[in-house]
C-alpha positions as CSV (number, residue, x, y, z in Angstrom):
1,M,-80.0,170.1,-77.7
2,Q,-82.0,167.0,-78.5
3,S,-78.8,165.1,-79.3
4,V,-77.4,165.9,-75.9
5,V,-80.7,164.7,-74.3
6,T,-80.6,161.5,-76.3
7,V,-77.0,160.7,-75.3
8,F,-77.9,161.6,-71.7
9,S,-80.9,159.3,-71.8
10,I,-78.9,156.4,-73.2
11,L,-76.2,156.9,-70.6
12,I,-78.6,157.0,-67.6
13,T,-80.5,154.0,-69.0
14,V,-77.4,151.9,-69.3
15,G,-76.0,153.1,-66.0
16,V,-79.1,152.4,-64.1
17,Y,-79.4,148.9,-65.7
18,L,-75.8,148.1,-64.6
19,L,-76.4,149.4,-61.1
20,S,-79.7,147.3,-60.8
21,R,-77.9,144.2,-62.1
22,Y,-75.1,144.7,-59.6
23,L,-77.6,145.1,-56.7
24,Y,-79.5,142.0,-57.9
25,F,-76.5,139.8,-57.8
26,K,-75.2,141.3,-54.5
27,Y,-78.4,141.0,-52.5
28,N,-80.3,138.3,-54.4
29,N,-83.6,139.8,-53.4
30,P,-86.7,139.4,-55.7
31,L,-87.7,142.9,-54.9
32,I,-84.5,144.1,-56.5
33,N,-85.7,143.2,-60.0
34,V,-83.5,144.5,-62.8
35,V,-86.4,145.6,-65.1
36,L,-88.7,147.0,-62.4
37,L,-85.9,148.9,-60.5
38,S,-84.3,150.2,-63.7
39,A,-87.6,151.5,-65.0
40,S,-88.6,153.1,-61.7
41,V,-85.2,154.9,-61.3
42,I,-85.2,156.1,-64.9
43,I,-88.7,157.5,-64.5
44,A,-87.7,159.3,-61.3
45,I,-84.6,160.8,-63.0
46,L,-86.7,162.1,-65.9
47,V,-89.2,163.6,-63.5
48,I,-86.4,165.3,-61.4
49,C,-84.7,166.6,-64.5
50,K,-88.1,167.7,-65.9
51,L,-87.6,165.8,-69.1
52,P,-90.8,164.9,-70.8
53,Y,-91.2,161.4,-72.2
54,A,-91.1,162.9,-75.7
55,A,-87.5,163.9,-75.1
56,Y,-86.7,160.3,-74.1
57,V,-88.3,158.8,-77.2
58,P,-85.3,159.1,-79.6
59,A,-83.0,157.3,-77.1
60,K,-85.7,154.7,-76.6
61,D,-86.0,154.2,-80.3
62,I,-82.2,153.6,-80.6
63,M,-82.2,151.1,-77.7
64,T,-85.4,149.4,-78.9
65,F,-83.8,148.9,-82.4
66,L,-81.0,147.0,-80.6
67,L,-83.6,144.5,-79.3
68,G,-83.5,142.8,-82.7
69,P,-79.8,141.9,-82.6
70,A,-80.2,141.1,-78.8
71,T,-83.0,138.6,-79.6
72,V,-81.0,137.0,-82.4
73,A,-78.1,136.8,-79.9
74,L,-80.2,134.4,-77.8
75,A,-79.3,131.8,-80.5
76,V,-75.7,131.7,-79.1
77,P,-76.5,130.2,-75.6
78,L,-79.2,128.1,-77.3
79,Y,-76.6,126.7,-79.7
80,R,-74.3,125.9,-76.8
81,N,-77.0,124.0,-75.1
82,R,-78.6,122.4,-78.2
83,H,-78.1,119.0,-76.6
84,L,-80.9,119.9,-74.2
85,L,-83.3,120.3,-77.2
86,K,-82.4,116.8,-78.4
87,Q,-82.7,115.4,-74.9
88,Y,-85.9,117.0,-73.8
89,G,-87.5,118.0,-77.2
90,P,-90.9,116.4,-76.8
91,A,-91.2,117.3,-73.2
92,I,-90.4,121.0,-73.9
93,V,-93.0,121.2,-76.6
94,I,-95.7,119.5,-74.5
95,G,-94.8,121.4,-71.4
96,V,-94.8,124.8,-73.1
97,G,-98.0,124.0,-74.9
98,M,-99.8,122.9,-71.7
99,G,-98.5,125.9,-69.8
100,T,-99.7,128.3,-72.5
101,I,-103.2,126.7,-72.6
102,V,-103.5,126.7,-68.8
103,S,-102.5,130.4,-68.7
104,M,-105.1,131.4,-71.3
105,L,-107.9,129.3,-69.8
106,T,-107.2,130.6,-66.3
107,V,-107.5,134.2,-67.6
108,L,-110.7,133.3,-69.5
109,F,-112.4,131.8,-66.5
110,I,-111.3,134.5,-64.0
111,T,-112.3,137.4,-66.3
112,Q,-115.6,135.8,-67.3
113,A,-116.4,135.1,-63.6
114,G,-115.7,138.8,-62.9
115,G,-118.1,139.9,-65.6
116,L,-115.5,141.9,-67.6
117,P,-116.3,143.2,-71.1
118,R,-115.4,141.0,-74.1
119,E,-112.9,143.6,-75.3
120,I,-110.9,143.3,-72.1
121,I,-111.1,139.5,-72.0
122,V,-109.8,139.2,-75.5
123,S,-107.1,141.7,-74.9
124,I,-105.8,139.9,-71.8
125,I,-105.8,136.4,-73.1
126,P,-102.4,136.7,-75.0
127,K,-100.7,138.3,-71.9
128,S,-98.0,135.7,-71.6
129,S,-96.8,136.1,-75.2
130,T,-94.5,138.8,-76.5
131,I,-96.0,142.1,-77.6
132,P,-96.0,141.5,-81.4
133,F,-97.9,138.2,-80.9
134,A,-100.3,139.7,-78.4
135,V,-101.1,142.7,-80.5
136,E,-101.9,140.6,-83.6
137,V,-104.0,138.1,-81.6
138,A,-106.0,140.9,-79.9
139,Q,-106.7,142.7,-83.1
140,L,-107.8,139.5,-84.9
141,A,-110.1,138.6,-82.0
142,G,-111.6,142.1,-81.6
143,G,-109.6,143.2,-78.7
144,N,-107.7,146.4,-77.9
145,P,-104.0,146.4,-79.0
146,A,-103.1,149.1,-76.4
147,L,-104.7,147.1,-73.6
148,A,-103.0,143.9,-74.9
149,V,-99.6,145.7,-74.7
150,A,-100.4,146.9,-71.1
151,F,-101.3,143.4,-70.0
152,V,-98.2,141.9,-71.6
153,V,-95.9,144.4,-69.9
154,A,-97.7,143.9,-66.5
155,T,-97.4,140.1,-66.8
156,G,-93.8,140.2,-67.7
157,T,-92.9,142.6,-64.9
158,F,-94.8,140.6,-62.3
159,G,-93.4,137.3,-63.5
160,S,-89.9,138.6,-63.6
161,V,-90.2,139.9,-60.0
162,V,-91.7,136.8,-58.3
163,G,-91.2,134.0,-60.9
164,L,-87.8,132.7,-59.8
165,T,-88.6,133.1,-56.1
166,L,-91.8,131.0,-56.5
167,L,-89.9,128.3,-58.4
168,T,-87.4,128.2,-55.6
169,W,-90.1,128.0,-52.9
170,F,-91.6,125.1,-54.7
171,K,-88.2,123.5,-54.8
172,I,-87.9,123.6,-58.6
173,H,-84.1,123.9,-59.1
174,D,-83.6,122.2,-62.5
175,P,-82.2,124.9,-64.8
176,V,-84.2,123.6,-67.8
177,A,-87.5,123.6,-65.9
178,R,-86.8,127.1,-64.4
179,G,-86.0,128.5,-67.8
180,L,-89.0,127.0,-69.5
181,A,-91.4,128.3,-66.8
182,M,-90.0,131.8,-67.0
183,G,-90.1,132.0,-70.8
184,T,-93.6,130.5,-71.0
185,V,-95.3,132.8,-68.5
186,S,-93.2,136.0,-68.6
187,H,-91.9,136.1,-72.2
188,G,-89.0,138.6,-72.7
189,Q,-88.7,139.9,-69.2
190,G,-88.8,136.4,-67.8
191,T,-86.1,135.3,-70.3
192,A,-83.9,138.2,-69.2
193,M,-84.1,137.2,-65.6
194,A,-83.5,133.5,-66.5
195,L,-80.3,134.6,-68.4
196,L,-79.0,136.1,-65.2
197,E,-79.1,132.6,-63.7
198,G,-77.0,131.1,-66.5
199,E,-76.9,130.0,-70.1
200,Q,-79.0,126.9,-69.6
201,P,-82.1,128.5,-68.1
202,G,-81.7,131.5,-70.4
203,S,-81.5,129.4,-73.5
204,M,-84.6,127.3,-72.5
205,A,-86.5,130.5,-71.6
206,G,-85.8,131.8,-75.1
207,V,-87.1,128.6,-76.6
208,A,-90.2,128.7,-74.4
209,M,-90.9,132.3,-75.3
210,A,-90.9,131.6,-79.0
211,L,-93.0,128.4,-78.6
212,A,-95.5,130.2,-76.3
213,G,-95.9,132.9,-78.9
214,V,-96.7,130.4,-81.6
215,F,-99.1,128.4,-79.4
216,T,-100.9,131.6,-78.4
217,A,-101.2,132.8,-82.0
218,V,-102.7,129.4,-83.0
219,L,-104.9,128.6,-79.9
220,A,-106.1,132.0,-78.6
221,P,-108.6,132.6,-81.5
222,I,-110.0,129.1,-81.1
223,L,-110.4,129.6,-77.3
224,V,-112.0,133.0,-77.8
225,T,-114.5,131.4,-80.3
226,I,-115.4,128.6,-78.0
227,F,-115.6,130.4,-74.6
228,V,-116.2,134.1,-75.5
229,G,-118.0,134.0,-78.8
């Protein structure tokens, strides 16, 4: 029985993703976000079919395992656009570094102004990095790993929904700049949305996601020590 549920879960996940992707390209509406729409529909189907999350976990584990090869596959568009790294190398490093610092400082000042507890402040600081980075940073600084994961997912979802639209509103059309912005602020989900625009923004988002994770891991503990104590 469980094997049938697992196959069913994988099929509906892939099917809903393909449908969401089709709708995104057809209507080009930021509200038709592939990640957000897919997750919402899958949750609705599970509720309607009265399938508990525990029954979905085996399928989730299989698909999550494939994230490794999928992440490595980002090297393909990056290799095809490696000339961009040679052309904009210093600007990419400086831009992603500054974006990461500004993101963390903004969170620090807002959360401190709001009087939030130290645990929450430390957990939310690495929100723009990927989950493995965020969890380790939060643990080392005395934060809550579960909260860190929640903030990372929320940041990625929000950024993937409004990020590209905001960049368009501000007349930022350069594919390199758009990709770097999405990868720096919205990590994996932002990179996925950038890939939908093309190889150049997708490859740059992948680079930014990796660099932002490194910068966060190095700088977050320092900022916590200075501003939070």
